[in-house]
C-alpha positions in Angstrom: -86.2 38.7 -17.5 -83.0 37.6 -18.9 -82.8 36.0 -22.3 -80.2 33.4 -22.8 -79.2 31.9 -26.1 -79.0 28.2 -25.8 -77.4 26.1 -28.4 -79.7 24.6 -31.0 -78.7 21.1 -30.1 -79.7 21.5 -26.5 -83.2 22.6 -27.6 -83.4 19.6 -30.0 -82.4 17.3 -27.2 -85.2 18.5 -25.0 -87.7 17.9 -27.8 -86.2 14.4 -28.4 -85.2 15.3 -32.0 -81.4 15.0 -32.1 -80.2 15.3 -35.6 -78.1 12.5 -37.0 -75.0 14.1 -38.5 -74.5 12.6 -42.0 -71.5 12.8 -44.2 -68.7 10.8 -45.9 -65.9 9.1 -44.1 -62.4 9.5 -45.2 -62.4 5.9 -46.4 -65.5 6.4 -48.5 -64.0 9.5 -50.1 -60.7 7.6 -50.9 -62.6 4.7 -52.5 -64.6 7.2 -54.6 -61.3 8.9 -55.7 -59.7 5.6 -56.7 -62.8 4.6 -58.8 -62.8 8.0 -60.4 -59.0 7.7 -61.2 -59.4 4.3 -62.7 -62.3 5.6 -64.9 -60.3 8.6 -66.1 -57.3 6.5 -67.0 -59.6 4.3 -69.2 -61.1 7.4 -70.8 -57.6 8.8 -71.4 -56.4 5.6 -73.0 -59.5 5.4 -75.2 -59.0 9.0 -76.3 -55.4 8.4 -77.1 -56.1 5.2 -79.2 -58.8 7.1 -81.0 -56.4 9.9 -82.0 -53.8 7.4 -83.1 -56.2 5.5 -85.2 -57.5 8.8 -86.9 -53.9 9.7 -87.8 -53.3 6.2 -89.3 -56.6 6.4 -91.2 -55.6 9.8 -92.6 -52.3 8.5 -93.8 -53.7 5.4 -95.4 -56.3 7.6 -97.3 -53.9 10.1 -98.5 -51.1 7.6 -99.4 -53.4 5.3 -101.3 -54.8 8.2 -103.4 -51.4 9.6 -104.0 -50.1 6.1 -105.0 -53.1 5.5 -107.4 -52.5 8.9 -109.0 -48.8 8.2 -109.6 -49.5 4.7 -110.8 -52.0 6.0 -113.4 -49.2 8.2 -114.7 -46.9 5.2 -115.0 -49.6 3.1 -116.5 -50.4 5.7 -119.1 -46.7 6.0 -120.2 -45.1 3.9 -122.8 -44.2 0.6 -121.0 -40.7 0.6 -122.5 -39.9 4.0 -121.0 -40.9 3.2 -117.5 -38.0 3.3 -115.3 -37.1 3.0 -111.6 -37.0 6.3 -109.7 -38.2 8.3 -106.8 -39.6 11.8 -106.1 -42.1 13.8 -104.1 -45.6 15.0 -104.7 -44.8 18.7 -104.7 -45.9 21.5 -102.4 -49.3 20.1 -101.8 -48.0 17.1 -100.0 -44.5 18.0 -98.7 -44.2 15.0 -96.3 -44.9 12.4 -98.9 -42.4 10.7 -101.2 -42.7 8.0 -103.8 -40.3 5.3 -105.1 -40.8 3.1 -108.1 -39.1 -0.3 -108.5 -39.3 -2.3 -111.7 -38.8 -6.1 -111.6 -39.0 -9.1 -113.8 -41.5 -11.9 -113.3 -41.4 -15.6 -114.4 -43.3 -14.5 -117.6 -41.0 -12.7 -119.9 -43.6 -10.2 -121.2 -44.7 -9.3 -117.7 -43.1 -6.7 -115.6 -43.8 -6.0 -111.9 -44.0 -2.3 -111.0 -43.9 -1.6 -107.3 -44.7 1.9 -106.1 -44.0 2.8 -102.4 -45.4 6.0 -100.9 -43.8 7.0 -97.6 -44.5 9.8 -95.0 -41.4 11.3 -93.6 -43.2 12.7 -90.4 -44.7 9.4 -89.2 -42.4 7.1 -87.3 -44.2 3.8 -87.5 -46.5 2.4 -90.3 -45.4 5.2 -92.6 -45.4 3.4 -96.0 -47.9 2.2 -98.5 -47.1 -0.1 -101.3 -49.0 -0.5 -104.6 -48.0 -3.2 -107.1 -48.9 -3.3 -110.8 -48.3 -6.1 -113.3 -47.9 -4.8 -116.8 -47.4 -6.4 -120.1 -44.4 -5.1 -122.0 -44.2 -6.1 -125.6 -40.8 -5.7 -127.3 
């Protein structure tokens, strides 16, 4: 008696249970890849925008606090001694600079003090301006 090895498919054919081969066609795989690519581009853009907004928020927070602290120093000084000038915020904030401009208004005793804080590392939206109107009696 001789044993022969018959392919599995032949045995299944005899039993009437031919397996249906299932899988993905090339077209289905390409469509799935296109959908995945579109989704990944949307996620990347969202992440990029989120990082940009976080940087802008950090600048606005830091610049407004630095401007307020410098403006408090100007407000506490004798109004007749306040002069235009510029400078930096020291080693703690090396990228930030300030500039003060003094201007007249239509009212003689009122001066317009404009303080601008800029960040030298940022390319766009890198300045913050704070304006104070102060009474100067002579």
